[in-house]
C-alpha positions in Angstrom: -2.9 -3.5 7.5 -3.8 -0.2 9.0 -3.8 -1.4 12.3 -0.7 -4.1 11.9 1.9 -1.7 9.4 0.2 1.4 9.2 -0.5 1.3 6.0 -3.6 1.7 3.5 -4.2 0.6 0.2 -7.3 0.6 -1.4 -8.5 -2.4 -4.0 -7.5 -2.2 -7.9 -11.0 -2.4 -9.1 -11.6 0.9 -7.0 -10.0 2.5 -10.4 -11.6 0.6 -13.1 -12.5 -2.7 -14.2 -9.5 -5.4 -15.1 -7.8 -3.9 -11.9 -9.3 -6.4 -9.8 -6.0 -8.5 -9.1 -3.9 -5.0 -8.3 -3.6 -3.3 -4.9 -3.0 0.5 -4.9 -0.8 2.0 -2.4 -0.8 6.2 -1.4 2.9 7.4 -0.9 2.1 11.3 -1.4 1.7 12.2 2.2 5.0 10.8 3.3 8.4 12.0 2.7 10.8 10.5 0.1 12.8 9.1 3.0 9.5 7.1 4.8 9.1 5.1 1.7 11.7 2.4 2.3 10.3 1.3 5.6 6.8 1.6 4.2 7.9 -0.8 1.8 9.2 -3.1 4.4 6.2 -2.6 6.6 4.4 -3.7 3.8 6.9 -6.5 2.8 6.6 -8.4 6.6 2.7 -7.8 6.1 2.8 -9.9 2.4 4.7 -12.9 3.9 
């Protein structure tokens, strides 16, 4: 996903048991105005 959409995500299980079905995205290092663009890039990859 990093190569195709410039997004990084981690498997939920890295944050504890019972979270295997989840992905975790970090938005802490981008401006608030850029979040919608990041969500759009993820949405295109998820299809």
